PDB file of N, CA, C and O in Angstrom:
ATOM      1  N   MET A   1      44.829  74.999  53.025  1.00  0.00           N
ATOM      2  CA  MET A   1      45.250  73.475  53.072  1.00  0.00           C
ATOM      3  C   MET A   1      46.257  73.468  51.824  1.00  0.00           C
ATOM      4  O   MET A   1      45.820  73.845  50.736  1.00  0.00           O
ATOM      5  N   PRO A   2      47.581  73.056  51.940  1.00  0.00           N
ATOM      6  CA  PRO A   2      48.398  72.662  50.620  1.00  0.00           C
ATOM      7  C   PRO A   2      47.879  71.286  50.654  1.00  0.00           C
ATOM      8  O   PRO A   2      47.272  70.465  51.343  1.00  0.00           O
ATOM      9  N   ASN A   3      48.635  71.558  49.178  1.00  0.00           N
ATOM     10  CA  ASN A   3      48.589  70.076  48.099  1.00  0.00           C
ATOM     11  C   ASN A   3      49.615  69.257  48.640  1.00  0.00           C
ATOM     12  O   ASN A   3      50.695  69.530  49.163  1.00  0.00           O
ATOM     13  N   VAL A   4      48.937  68.019  48.354  1.00  0.00           N
ATOM     14  CA  VAL A   4      50.188  66.958  48.770  1.00  0.00           C
ATOM     15  C   VAL A   4      50.689  66.452  47.597  1.00  0.00           C
ATOM     16  O   VAL A   4      50.011  66.208  46.598  1.00  0.00           O
ATOM     17  N   HIS A   5      52.248  66.242  47.750  1.00  0.00           N
ATOM     18  CA  HIS A   5      53.365  66.392  47.104  1.00  0.00           C
ATOM     19  C   HIS A   5      53.666  64.649  46.687  1.00  0.00           C
ATOM     20  O   HIS A   5      53.758  63.698  47.462  1.00  0.00           O
ATOM     21  N   ARG A   6      53.761  64.670  45.317  1.00  0.00           N
ATOM     22  CA  ARG A   6      53.952  63.248  44.930  1.00  0.00           C
ATOM     23  C   ARG A   6      55.210  62.980  44.398  1.00  0.00           C
ATOM     24  O   ARG A   6      56.038  63.865  44.615  1.00  0.00           O
ATOM     25  N   ASN A   7      55.694  61.757  43.595  1.00  0.00           N
ATOM     26  CA  ASN A   7      56.560  61.315  42.855  1.00  0.00           C
ATOM     27  C   ASN A   7      56.592  62.163  41.601  1.00  0.00           C
ATOM     28  O   ASN A   7      55.503  62.685  41.364  1.00  0.00           O
ATOM     29  N   ASN A   8      57.125  62.314  41.122  1.00  0.00           N
ATOM     30  CA  ASN A   8      57.515  63.507  39.953  1.00  0.00           C
ATOM     31  C   ASN A   8      56.818  64.813  39.947  1.00  0.00           C
ATOM     32  O   ASN A   8      56.628  65.404  38.884  1.00  0.00           O
ATOM     33  N   ASP A   9      56.365  65.368  41.270  1.00  0.00           N
ATOM     34  CA  ASP A   9      56.412  66.917  41.252  1.00  0.00           C
ATOM     35  C   ASP A   9      57.483  67.579  41.276  1.00  0.00           C
ATOM     36  O   ASP A   9      58.471  67.230  41.921  1.00  0.00           O
ATOM     37  N   SER A  10      57.423  68.440  40.691  1.00  0.00           N
ATOM     38  CA  SER A  10      58.490  69.329  40.597  1.00  0.00           C
ATOM     39  C   SER A  10      58.953  70.168  41.936  1.00  0.00           C
ATOM     40  O   SER A  10      58.155  70.488  42.818  1.00  0.00           O
ATOM     41  N   ARG A  11      59.993  70.397  41.955  1.00  0.00           N
ATOM     42  CA  ARG A  11      60.871  71.383  43.037  1.00  0.00           C
ATOM     43  C   ARG A  11      60.728  72.818  42.479  1.00  0.00           C
ATOM     44  O   ARG A  11      60.017  73.221  41.559  1.00  0.00           O
ATOM     45  N   SER A  12      61.775  73.622  43.448  1.00  0.00           N
ATOM     46  CA  SER A  12      61.017  75.047  42.537  1.00  0.00           C
ATOM     47  C   SER A  12      62.844  75.284  42.403  1.00  0.00           C
ATOM     48  O   SER A  12      63.284  76.380  42.749  1.00  0.00           O
ATOM     49  N   CYS A  13      63.735  74.301  41.939  1.00  0.00           N
ATOM     50  CA  CYS A  13      64.746  74.179  41.378  1.00  0.00           C
ATOM     51  C   CYS A  13      64.240  73.917  40.028  1.00  0.00           C
ATOM     52  O   CYS A  13      64.662  74.629  39.117  1.00  0.00           O
ATOM     53  N   GLY A  14      63.383  72.981  39.774  1.00  0.00           N
ATOM     54  CA  GLY A  14      62.914  72.438  38.071  1.00  0.00           C
ATOM     55  C   GLY A  14      63.432  70.858  38.649  1.00  0.00           C
ATOM     56  O   GLY A  14      63.413  70.121  37.663  1.00  0.00           O
ATOM     57  N   ALA A  15      63.746  70.319  39.501  1.00  0.00           N
ATOM     58  CA  ALA A  15      64.401  69.308  39.325  1.00  0.00           C
ATOM     59  C   ALA A  15      62.878  68.497  39.754  1.00  0.00           C
ATOM     60  O   ALA A  15      61.996  69.338  39.929  1.00  0.00           O
ATOM     61  N   LYS A  16      62.424  67.146  39.943  1.00  0.00           N
ATOM     62  CA  LYS A  16      61.506  66.055  40.301  1.00  0.00           C
ATOM     63  C   LYS A  16      62.004  65.667  41.419  1.00  0.00           C
ATOM     64  O   LYS A  16      63.185  65.673  41.764  1.00  0.00           O
ATOM     65  N   THR A  17      60.582  65.139  42.298  1.00  0.00           N
ATOM     66  CA  THR A  17      60.770  64.629  43.799  1.00  0.00           C
ATOM     67  C   THR A  17      60.944  62.880  43.070  1.00  0.00           C
ATOM     68  O   THR A  17      60.335  62.536  42.057  1.00  0.00           O
ATOM     69  N   ARG A  18      61.893  61.967  43.848  1.00  0.00           N
ATOM     70  CA  ARG A  18      61.461  60.622  43.597  1.00  0.00           C
ATOM     71  C   ARG A  18      61.412  60.095  44.849  1.00  0.00           C
ATOM     72  O   ARG A  18      62.297  59.824  45.661  1.00  0.00           O
ATOM     73  N   ALA A  19      59.888  59.965  44.875  1.00  0.00           N
ATOM     74  CA  ALA A  19      59.078  59.325  46.350  1.00  0.00           C
ATOM     75  C   ALA A  19      59.532  58.042  46.574  1.00  0.00           C
ATOM     76  O   ALA A  19      59.730  57.296  45.615  1.00  0.00           O
ATOM     77  N   GLN A  20      59.749  57.639  47.845  1.00  0.00           N
ATOM     78  CA  GLN A  20      60.358  56.347  47.966  1.00  0.00           C
ATOM     79  C   GLN A  20      59.532  55.326  48.869  1.00  0.00           C
ATOM     80  O   GLN A  20      59.847  54.270  49.417  1.00  0.00           O
ATOM     81  N   SER A  21      58.262  56.115  48.802  1.00  0.00           N
ATOM     82  CA  SER A  21      57.270  54.982  49.139  1.00  0.00           C
ATOM     83  C   SER A  21      56.613  54.480  47.904  1.00  0.00           C
ATOM     84  O   SER A  21      56.705  55.128  46.862  1.00  0.00           O
ATOM     85  N   SER A  22      55.899  53.267  47.968  1.00  0.00           N
ATOM     86  CA  SER A  22      55.421  52.601  47.169  1.00  0.00           C
ATOM     87  C   SER A  22      54.094  52.303  47.186  1.00  0.00           C
ATOM     88  O   SER A  22      53.383  51.888  46.271  1.00  0.00           O
ATOM     89  N   ARG A  23      53.761  52.622  48.618  1.00  0.00           N
ATOM     90  CA  ARG A  23      52.295  51.642  49.284  1.00  0.00           C
ATOM     91  C   ARG A  23      51.128  52.730  49.286  1.00  0.00           C
ATOM     92  O   ARG A  23      49.955  52.364  49.211  1.00  0.00           O
ATOM     93  N   VAL A  24      51.560  54.389  49.394  1.00  0.00           N
ATOM     94  CA  VAL A  24      50.431  54.739  49.427  1.00  0.00           C
ATOM     95  C   VAL A  24      50.133  56.228  48.125  1.00  0.00           C
ATOM     96  O   VAL A  24      50.743  57.279  47.930  1.00  0.00           O
ATOM     97  N   PHE A  25      49.369  55.835  47.724  1.00  0.00           N
ATOM     98  CA  PHE A  25      49.159  56.403  45.953  1.00  0.00           C
ATOM     99  C   PHE A  25      48.179  57.850  46.666  1.00  0.00           C
ATOM    100  O   PHE A  25      47.427  57.837  47.640  1.00  0.00           O
ATOM    101  N   VAL A  26      48.563  59.044  45.720  1.00  0.00           N
ATOM    102  CA  VAL A  26      47.702  60.059  45.676  1.00  0.00           C
ATOM    103  C   VAL A  26      47.501  60.222  44.019  1.00  0.00           C
ATOM    104  O   VAL A  26      48.566  59.994  43.444  1.00  0.00           O
ATOM    105  N   ASN A  27      46.613  60.494  43.281  1.00  0.00           N
ATOM    106  CA  ASN A  27      46.328  60.189  42.285  1.00  0.00           C
ATOM    107  C   ASN A  27      47.334  59.630  40.768  1.00  0.00           C
ATOM    108  O   ASN A  27      47.836  60.116  39.754  1.00  0.00           O
ATOM    109  N   ASN A  28      47.165  58.115  41.565  1.00  0.00           N
ATOM    110  CA  ASN A  28      48.501  57.275  40.962  1.00  0.00           C
ATOM    111  C   ASN A  28      49.574  57.742  41.103  1.00  0.00           C
ATOM    112  O   ASN A  28      50.231  57.812  40.065  1.00  0.00           O
ATOM    113  N   GLU A  29      49.921  58.013  41.774  1.00  0.00           N
ATOM    114  CA  GLU A  29      51.527  58.381  41.901  1.00  0.00           C
ATOM    115  C   GLU A  29      52.020  58.027  43.593  1.00  0.00           C
ATOM    116  O   GLU A  29      51.126  58.055  44.439  1.00  0.00           O
ATOM    117  N   PRO A  30      53.017  57.799  43.899  1.00  0.00           N
ATOM    118  CA  PRO A  30      53.288  57.430  45.187  1.00  0.00           C
ATOM    119  C   PRO A  30      53.246  58.767  46.156  1.00  0.00           C
ATOM    120  O   PRO A  30      53.917  59.696  45.707  1.00  0.00           O
ATOM    121  N   VAL A  31      52.778  58.947  47.028  1.00  0.00           N
ATOM    122  CA  VAL A  31      52.816  59.851  47.639  1.00  0.00           C
ATOM    123  C   VAL A  31      54.400  60.538  48.263  1.00  0.00           C
ATOM    124  O   VAL A  31      55.171  59.639  48.596  1.00  0.00           O
ATOM    125  N   SER A  32      54.722  61.361  48.375  1.00  0.00           N
ATOM    126  CA  SER A  32      56.105  62.065  48.997  1.00  0.00           C
ATOM    127  C   SER A  32      56.100  61.736  50.812  1.00  0.00           C
ATOM    128  O   SER A  32      55.079  61.495  51.455  1.00  0.00           O
ATOM    129  N   ILE A  33      57.411  61.801  51.342  1.00  0.00           N
ATOM    130  CA  ILE A  33      57.045  61.827  52.713  1.00  0.00           C
ATOM    131  C   ILE A  33      58.856  62.311  52.827  1.00  0.00           C
ATOM    132  O   ILE A  33      59.776  62.359  52.010  1.00  0.00           O
ATOM    133  N   ASP A  34      58.748  62.547  53.988  1.00  0.00           N
ATOM    134  CA  ASP A  34      59.999  63.184  54.834  1.00  0.00           C
ATOM    135  C   ASP A  34      61.389  62.038  54.564  1.00  0.00           C
ATOM    136  O   ASP A  34      61.511  60.878  54.956  1.00  0.00           O
ATOM    137  N   GLY A  35      62.391  62.951  53.687  1.00  0.00           N
ATOM    138  CA  GLY A  35      63.438  62.396  53.168  1.00  0.00           C
ATOM    139  C   GLY A  35      63.287  61.844  51.718  1.00  0.00           C
ATOM    140  O   GLY A  35      63.747  60.712  51.574  1.00  0.00           O
ATOM    141  N   ASP A  36      62.801  62.349  50.753  1.00  0.00           N
ATOM    142  CA  ASP A  36      62.127  61.981  49.631  1.00  0.00           C
ATOM    143  C   ASP A  36      63.520  62.782  49.026  1.00  0.00           C
ATOM    144  O   ASP A  36      63.602  63.931  49.459  1.00  0.00           O
ATOM    145  N   PRO A  37      64.576  62.395  48.145  1.00  0.00           N
ATOM    146  CA  PRO A  37      65.640  63.076  47.436  1.00  0.00           C
ATOM    147  C   PRO A  37      65.009  63.325  45.879  1.00  0.00           C
ATOM    148  O   PRO A  37      63.970  62.700  45.668  1.00  0.00           O
ATOM    149  N   ASN A  38      65.363  63.915  45.098  1.00  0.00           N
ATOM    150  CA  ASN A  38      65.055  64.843  43.903  1.00  0.00           C
ATOM    151  C   ASN A  38      66.125  64.129  42.624  1.00  0.00           C
ATOM    152  O   ASN A  38      67.126  63.415  42.699  1.00  0.00           O
ATOM    153  N   THR A  39      65.464  64.635  41.625  1.00  0.00           N
ATOM    154  CA  THR A  39      66.458  64.286  40.141  1.00  0.00           C
ATOM    155  C   THR A  39      67.945  65.024  40.464  1.00  0.00           C
ATOM    156  O   THR A  39      69.024  64.462  40.276  1.00  0.00           O
ATOM    157  N   HIS A  40      67.848  65.847  40.779  1.00  0.00           N
ATOM    158  CA  HIS A  40      69.073  66.230  40.738  1.00  0.00           C
ATOM    159  C   HIS A  40      70.444  65.682  41.702  1.00  0.00           C
ATOM    160  O   HIS A  40      71.631  65.959  41.530  1.00  0.00           O
ATOM    161  N   GLY A  41      69.730  64.695  42.906  1.00  0.00           N
ATOM    162  CA  GLY A  41      70.609  64.292  44.139  1.00  0.00           C
ATOM    163  C   GLY A  41      70.078  64.541  44.920  1.00  0.00           C
ATOM    164  O   GLY A  41      69.078  65.195  44.622  1.00  0.00           O
ATOM    165  N   ALA A  42      70.207  64.357  45.917  1.00  0.00           N
ATOM    166  CA  ALA A  42      70.153  64.844  47.110  1.00  0.00           C
ATOM    167  C   ALA A  42      68.841  65.760  47.693  1.00  0.00           C
ATOM    168  O   ALA A  42      67.665  65.398  47.660  1.00  0.00           O
ATOM    169  N   GLY A  43      69.265  66.805  48.136  1.00  0.00           N
ATOM    170  CA  GLY A  43      67.780  67.413  48.068  1.00  0.00           C
ATOM    171  C   GLY A  43      66.329  66.801  48.817  1.00  0.00           C
ATOM    172  O   GLY A  43      65.161  66.728  48.435  1.00  0.00           O
ATOM    173  N   LYS A  44      67.026  66.416  50.051  1.00  0.00           N
ATOM    174  CA  LYS A  44      65.805  65.650  50.928  1.00  0.00           C
ATOM    175  C   LYS A  44      64.727  66.522  51.504  1.00  0.00           C
ATOM    176  O   LYS A  44      65.057  67.510  52.160  1.00  0.00           O
ATOM    177  N   LEU A  45      63.536  66.248  51.321  1.00  0.00           N
ATOM    178  CA  LEU A  45      62.399  66.765  51.657  1.00  0.00           C
ATOM    179  C   LEU A  45      62.639  66.796  53.277  1.00  0.00           C
ATOM    180  O   LEU A  45      63.357  66.082  53.978  1.00  0.00           O
ATOM    181  N   LYS A  46      61.706  67.970  53.640  1.00  0.00           N
ATOM    182  CA  LYS A  46      61.253  68.326  55.140  1.00  0.00           C
ATOM    183  C   LYS A  46      60.248  68.330  55.500  1.00  0.00           C
ATOM    184  O   LYS A  46      59.740  69.451  55.511  1.00  0.00           O
ATOM    185  N   GLY A  47      59.448  67.286  55.947  1.00  0.00           N
ATOM    186  CA  GLY A  47      57.857  67.329  55.835  1.00  0.00           C
ATOM    187  C   GLY A  47      57.546  68.553  56.948  1.00  0.00           C
ATOM    188  O   GLY A  47      58.488  69.032  57.579  1.00  0.00           O
ATOM    189  N   SER A  48      56.281  68.994  57.136  1.00  0.00           N
ATOM    190  CA  SER A  48      56.408  70.349  57.841  1.00  0.00           C
ATOM    191  C   SER A  48      54.458  69.682  58.586  1.00  0.00           C
ATOM    192  O   SER A  48      53.718  70.308  59.344  1.00  0.00           O
ATOM    193  N   GLN A  49      54.267  68.546  58.081  1.00  0.00           N
ATOM    194  CA  GLN A  49      52.636  67.713  58.367  1.00  0.00           C
ATOM    195  C   GLN A  49      52.871  67.026  59.346  1.00  0.00           C
ATOM    196  O   GLN A  49      53.300  65.991  58.837  1.00  0.00           O
ATOM    197  N   SER A  50      52.888  66.838  60.839  1.00  0.00           N
ATOM    198  CA  SER A  50      52.807  66.177  61.531  1.00  0.00           C
ATOM    199  C   SER A  50      51.641  65.244  61.736  1.00  0.00           C
ATOM    200  O   SER A  50      51.750  64.130  62.249  1.00  0.00           O
ATOM    201  N   ASN A  51      50.829  65.630  61.421  1.00  0.00           N
ATOM    202  CA  ASN A  51      49.334  64.920  61.898  1.00  0.00           C
ATOM    203  C   ASN A  51      49.226  63.787  60.507  1.00  0.00           C
ATOM    204  O   ASN A  51      48.355  62.930  60.658  1.00  0.00           O
ATOM    205  N   VAL A  52      49.930  63.722  59.345  1.00  0.00           N
ATOM    206  CA  VAL A  52      49.690  62.947  58.315  1.00  0.00           C
ATOM    207  C   VAL A  52      50.895  62.204  58.144  1.00  0.00           C
ATOM    208  O   VAL A  52      51.900  62.899  57.990  1.00  0.00           O
ATOM    209  N   LYS A  53      51.080  60.712  58.130  1.00  0.00           N
ATOM    210  CA  LYS A  53      52.255  60.002  57.888  1.00  0.00           C
ATOM    211  C   LYS A  53      52.325  58.741  57.104  1.00  0.00           C
ATOM    212  O   LYS A  53      51.488  57.842  57.016  1.00  0.00           O
ATOM    213  N   VAL A  54      53.459  58.857  56.569  1.00  0.00           N
ATOM    214  CA  VAL A  54      53.258  57.287  55.755  1.00  0.00           C
ATOM    215  C   VAL A  54      54.427  56.311  56.338  1.00  0.00           C
ATOM    216  O   VAL A  54      55.555  56.796  56.432  1.00  0.00           O
ATOM    217  N   ASN A  55      54.240  55.131  56.685  1.00  0.00           N
ATOM    218  CA  ASN A  55      56.054  54.559  57.028  1.00  0.00           C
ATOM    219  C   ASN A  55      56.194  55.173  58.264  1.00  0.00           C
ATOM    220  O   ASN A  55      57.406  55.254  58.464  1.00  0.00           O
ATOM    221  N   ASN A  56      55.702  55.554  59.015  1.00  0.00           N
ATOM    222  CA  ASN A  56      55.740  56.488  60.160  1.00  0.00           C
ATOM    223  C   ASN A  56      56.538  57.816  59.837  1.00  0.00           C
ATOM    224  O   ASN A  56      56.861  58.588  60.740  1.00  0.00           O
ATOM    225  N   LYS A  57      56.818  58.027  58.609  1.00  0.00           N
ATOM    226  CA  LYS A  57      57.341  59.432  58.361  1.00  0.00           C
ATOM    227  C   LYS A  57      55.803  60.359  57.731  1.00  0.00           C
ATOM    228  O   LYS A  57      54.764  59.926  57.233  1.00  0.00           O
ATOM    229  N   VAL A  58      56.300  61.865  58.057  1.00  0.00           N
ATOM    230  CA  VAL A  58      55.142  63.032  57.459  1.00  0.00           C
ATOM    231  C   VAL A  58      55.283  63.110  56.232  1.00  0.00           C
ATOM    232  O   VAL A  58      56.349  63.034  55.622  1.00  0.00           O
ATOM    233  N   ILE A  59      53.841  63.322  55.635  1.00  0.00           N
ATOM    234  CA  ILE A  59      53.901  63.679  54.298  1.00  0.00           C
ATOM    235  C   ILE A  59      54.515  64.838  54.150  1.00  0.00           C
ATOM    236  O   ILE A  59      54.813  65.518  55.132  1.00  0.00           O
ATOM    237  N   ILE A  60      54.863  65.328  52.531  1.00  0.00           N
ATOM    238  CA  ILE A  60      55.236  66.511  52.388  1.00  0.00           C
ATOM    239  C   ILE A  60      53.981  66.796  51.296  1.00  0.00           C
ATOM    240  O   ILE A  60      53.367  66.094  50.493  1.00  0.00           O
ATOM    241  N   VAL A  61      53.927  68.533  51.799  1.00  0.00           N
ATOM    242  CA  VAL A  61      52.760  69.175  50.958  1.00  0.00           C
ATOM    243  C   VAL A  61      53.824  70.169  50.494  1.00  0.00           C
ATOM    244  O   VAL A  61      54.964  70.364  50.914  1.00  0.00           O
ATOM    245  N   VAL A  62      53.005  70.846  49.333  1.00  0.00           N
ATOM    246  CA  VAL A  62      53.685  71.759  48.647  1.00  0.00           C
ATOM    247  C   VAL A  62      54.059  73.263  49.498  1.00  0.00           C
ATOM    248  O   VAL A  62      53.425  73.891  50.347  1.00  0.00           O
ATOM    249  N   GLY A  63      55.371  73.496  48.847  1.00  0.00           N
ATOM    250  CA  GLY A  63      55.858  74.611  50.032  1.00  0.00           C
ATOM    251  C   GLY A  63      57.012  73.803  51.358  1.00  0.00           C
ATOM    252  O   GLY A  63      57.590  74.516  52.177  1.00  0.00           O
ATOM    253  N   ASP A  64      57.123  72.761  51.351  1.00  0.00           N
ATOM    254  CA  ASP A  64      58.049  71.961  52.465  1.00  0.00           C
ATOM    255  C   ASP A  64      59.152  72.214  51.868  1.00  0.00           C
ATOM    256  O   ASP A  64      59.130  72.516  50.675  1.00  0.00           O
ATOM    257  N   ASN A  65      60.609  72.127  52.735  1.00  0.00           N
ATOM    258  CA  ASN A  65      61.466  72.513  52.851  1.00  0.00           C
ATOM    259  C   ASN A  65      62.300  71.693  52.406  1.00  0.00           C
ATOM    260  O   ASN A  65      61.872  70.545  52.292  1.00  0.00           O
ATOM    261  N   SER A  66      63.806  71.954  51.985  1.00  0.00           N
ATOM    262  CA  SER A  66      64.685  70.439  51.313  1.00  0.00           C
ATOM    263  C   SER A  66      65.930  70.783  52.278  1.00  0.00           C
ATOM    264  O   SER A  66      66.027  71.824  52.928  1.00  0.00           O
ATOM    265  N   SER A  67      66.758  69.851  52.260  1.00  0.00           N
ATOM    266  CA  SER A  67      68.295  70.282  52.227  1.00  0.00           C
ATOM    267  C   SER A  67      68.876  70.364  50.493  1.00  0.00           C
ATOM    268  O   SER A  67      68.386  69.899  49.464  1.00  0.00           O
ATOM    269  N   ARG A  68      70.147  71.186  50.748  1.00  0.00           N
ATOM    270  CA  ARG A  68      70.104  71.703  49.076  1.00  0.00           C
ATOM    271  C   ARG A  68      70.801  69.818  48.200  1.00  0.00           C
ATOM    272  O   ARG A  68      71.434  68.873  48.670  1.00  0.00           O
ATOM    273  N   ASP A  69      70.372  70.038  47.181  1.00  0.00           N
ATOM    274  CA  ASP A  69      70.857  69.022  46.177  1.00  0.00           C
ATOM    275  C   ASP A  69      71.759  69.269  45.558  1.00  0.00           C
ATOM    276  O   ASP A  69      72.262  70.370  45.784  1.00  0.00           O
ATOM    277  N   ASN A  70      72.519  68.233  44.296  1.00  0.00           N
ATOM    278  CA  ASN A  70      74.058  68.486  44.068  1.00  0.00           C
ATOM    279  C   ASN A  70      73.941  69.020  42.874  1.00  0.00           C
ATOM    280  O   ASN A  70      74.971  68.940  42.204  1.00  0.00           O
ATOM    281  N   HIS A  71      73.188  69.454  42.453  1.00  0.00           N
ATOM    282  CA  HIS A  71      72.976  70.583  41.374  1.00  0.00           C
ATOM    283  C   HIS A  71      74.188  72.015  41.473  1.00  0.00           C
ATOM    284  O   HIS A  71      74.029  73.076  42.075  1.00  0.00           O
ATOM    285  N   LYS A  72      75.144  71.648  40.815  1.00  0.00           N
ATOM    286  CA  LYS A  72      76.161  72.838  40.851  1.00  0.00           C
ATOM    287  C   LYS A  72      75.818  73.617  39.891  1.00  0.00           C
ATOM    288  O   LYS A  72      74.960  73.197  39.114  1.00  0.00           O
ATOM    289  N   ASP A  73      76.469  75.138  39.657  1.00  0.00           N
ATOM    290  CA  ASP A  73      76.789  76.169  38.333  1.00  0.00           C
ATOM    291  C   ASP A  73      78.135  75.743  37.758  1.00  0.00           C
ATOM    292  O   ASP A  73      78.877  74.791  38.000  1.00  0.00           O
ATOM    293  N   GLY A  74      78.197  76.772  36.914  1.00  0.00           N
ATOM    294  CA  GLY A  74      79.359  76.442  36.161  1.00  0.00           C
ATOM    295  C   GLY A  74      80.523  76.617  36.639  1.00  0.00           C
ATOM    296  O   GLY A  74      81.455  76.380  35.871  1.00  0.00           O
ATOM    297  N   LEU A  75      80.794  77.009  37.818  1.00  0.00           N
ATOM    298  CA  LEU A  75      81.842  77.515  38.560  1.00  0.00           C
ATOM    299  C   LEU A  75      82.104  76.391  39.821  1.00  0.00           C
ATOM    300  O   LEU A  75      82.894  76.665  40.724  1.00  0.00           O
ATOM    301  N   GLY A  76      81.331  75.052  39.786  1.00  0.00           N
ATOM    302  CA  GLY A  76      81.529  74.119  41.048  1.00  0.00           C
ATOM    303  C   GLY A  76      80.717  74.072  42.203  1.00  0.00           C
ATOM    304  O   GLY A  76      80.542  73.244  43.096  1.00  0.00           O
ATOM    305  N   ARG A  77      80.246  75.252  41.921  1.00  0.00           N
ATOM    306  CA  ARG A  77      79.095  75.926  43.561  1.00  0.00           C
ATOM    307  C   ARG A  77      77.619  75.120  43.703  1.00  0.00           C
ATOM    308  O   ARG A  77      77.015  75.000  42.637  1.00  0.00           O
ATOM    309  N   PHE A  78      77.061  74.631  44.738  1.00  0.00           N
ATOM    310  CA  PHE A  78      76.213  74.253  44.778  1.00  0.00           C
ATOM    311  C   PHE A  78      75.313  75.588  44.246  1.00  0.00           C
ATOM    312  O   PHE A  78      75.764  76.724  44.396  1.00  0.00           O
ATOM    313  N   ASP A  79      74.126  75.368  43.671  1.00  0.00           N
ATOM    314  CA  ASP A  79      73.494  76.567  43.499  1.00  0.00           C
ATOM    315  C   ASP A  79      71.836  76.526  43.542  1.00  0.00           C
ATOM    316  O   ASP A  79      71.029  77.189  42.891  1.00  0.00           O
ATOM    317  N   HIS A  80      71.622  75.490  44.564  1.00  0.00           N
ATOM    318  CA  HIS A  80      70.293  74.808  44.954  1.00  0.00           C
ATOM    319  C   HIS A  80      70.025  74.057  46.462  1.00  0.00           C
ATOM    320  O   HIS A  80      69.934  72.896  46.862  1.00  0.00           O
ATOM    321  N   PRO A  81      69.948  75.523  47.099  1.00  0.00           N
ATOM    322  CA  PRO A  81      70.030  75.384  48.670  1.00  0.00           C
ATOM    323  C   PRO A  81      69.336  74.799  49.387  1.00  0.00           C
ATOM    324  O   PRO A  81      69.571  74.287  50.481  1.00  0.00           O
ATOM    325  N   ASN A  82      67.867  74.882  48.418  1.00  0.00           N
ATOM    326  CA  ASN A  82      66.278  74.678  49.681  1.00  0.00           C
ATOM    327  C   ASN A  82      65.760  74.297  48.456  1.00  0.00           C
ATOM    328  O   ASN A  82      65.052  75.193  47.996  1.00  0.00           O
ATOM    329  N   PRO A  83      65.839  73.245  47.691  1.00  0.00           N
ATOM    330  CA  PRO A  83      64.849  73.180  46.378  1.00  0.00           C
ATOM    331  C   PRO A  83      63.624  72.682  47.074  1.00  0.00           C
ATOM    332  O   PRO A  83      63.524  71.589  47.630  1.00  0.00           O
ATOM    333  N   LYS A  84      62.425  73.879  46.955  1.00  0.00           N
ATOM    334  CA  LYS A  84      61.311  73.177  48.165  1.00  0.00           C
ATOM    335  C   LYS A  84      60.336  72.618  46.841  1.00  0.00           C
ATOM    336  O   LYS A  84      60.311  72.883  45.640  1.00  0.00           O
ATOM    337  N   ALA A  85      59.593  71.746  47.697  1.00  0.00           N
ATOM    338  CA  ALA A  85      58.192  71.227  46.930  1.00  0.00           C
ATOM    339  C   ALA A  85      57.398  72.091  46.272  1.00  0.00           C
ATOM    340  O   ALA A  85      56.483  72.632  46.893  1.00  0.00           O
ATOM    341  N   SER A  86      57.594  72.353  44.991  1.00  0.00           N
ATOM    342  CA  SER A  86      56.830  73.230  44.235  1.00  0.00           C
ATOM    343  C   SER A  86      55.509  72.942  43.951  1.00  0.00           C
ATOM    344  O   SER A  86      54.540  73.702  43.980  1.00  0.00           O
ATOM    345  N   GLY A  87      55.593  71.244  43.549  1.00  0.00           N
ATOM    346  CA  GLY A  87      54.170  71.246  42.612  1.00  0.00           C
ATOM    347  C   GLY A  87      53.591  69.771  43.518  1.00  0.00           C
ATOM    348  O   GLY A  87      54.145  69.032  44.331  1.00  0.00           O
ATOM    349  N   GLY A  88      52.048  69.802  42.835  1.00  0.00           N
ATOM    350  CA  GLY A  88      51.622  68.322  43.806  1.00  0.00           C
ATOM    351  C   GLY A  88      50.413  68.777  43.073  1.00  0.00           C
ATOM    352  O   GLY A  88      50.152  69.664  42.260  1.00  0.00           O
ATOM    353  N   SER A  89      49.442  67.309  44.004  1.00  0.00           N
ATOM    354  CA  SER A  89      48.202  66.936  43.528  1.00  0.00           C
ATOM    355  C   SER A  89      47.133  68.372  43.397  1.00  0.00           C
ATOM    356  O   SER A  89      47.093  69.210  44.298  1.00  0.00           O
ATOM    357  N   PRO A  90      46.353  68.470  42.205  1.00  0.00           N
ATOM    358  CA  PRO A  90      45.710  69.275  42.118  1.00  0.00           C
ATOM    359  C   PRO A  90      44.090  69.157  42.695  1.00  0.00           C
ATOM    360  O   PRO A  90      43.140  69.898  42.442  1.00  0.00           O
ATOM    361  N   ASP A  91      44.143  68.126  43.432  1.00  0.00           N
ATOM    362  CA  ASP A  91      42.791  68.026  44.283  1.00  0.00           C
ATOM    363  C   ASP A  91      42.960  67.047  45.367  1.00  0.00           C
ATOM    364  O   ASP A  91      42.000  66.321  45.625  1.00  0.00           O
ATOM    365  N   VAL A  92      44.109  66.922  46.072  1.00  0.00           N
ATOM    366  CA  VAL A  92      44.219  66.097  47.164  1.00  0.00           C
ATOM    367  C   VAL A  92      45.352  67.238  48.726  1.00  0.00           C
ATOM    368  O   VAL A  92      46.541  67.346  49.027  1.00  0.00           O
ATOM    369  N   PHE A  93      44.711  67.514  48.975  1.00  0.00           N
ATOM    370  CA  PHE A  93      45.236  68.069  50.279  1.00  0.00           C
ATOM    371  C   PHE A  93      45.843  67.905  51.617  1.00  0.00           C
ATOM    372  O   PHE A  93      45.927  66.694  51.824  1.00  0.00           O
ATOM    373  N   ALA A  94      46.237  68.482  52.474  1.00  0.00           N
ATOM    374  CA  ALA A  94      46.616  67.958  53.825  1.00  0.00           C
ATOM    375  C   ALA A  94      46.769  69.053  54.853  1.00  0.00           C
ATOM    376  O   ALA A  94      47.096  70.097  54.288  1.00  0.00           O
ATOM    377  N   GLY A  95      46.659  69.181  56.066  1.00  0.00           N
ATOM    378  CA  GLY A  95      46.854  70.075  57.148  1.00  0.00           C
ATOM    379  C   GLY A  95      46.059  70.148  57.874  1.00  0.00           C
ATOM    380  O   GLY A  95      46.170  70.907  58.837  1.00  0.00           O
TER     381      GLY A  95
END
């Protein structure tokens, strides 16, 4: 089972998640849900665990995909097309 992804957990691009739910916590951090952005702007997460929901949205686990974020390289091109959820709780799992 994959680890639950939370607020401030890392993304594959080096950004961190900004969880939009403050009602459900895992290890003292809000759990991340479908649509949460990251610190680079945009990068909305796409939940894969349909069996666990918060606020009617699926929770995020390590490895879940996302839309691209707003980070650009030196030439002005978007260079983070899928900043996946890469960090998570050390002891809370879902799946």
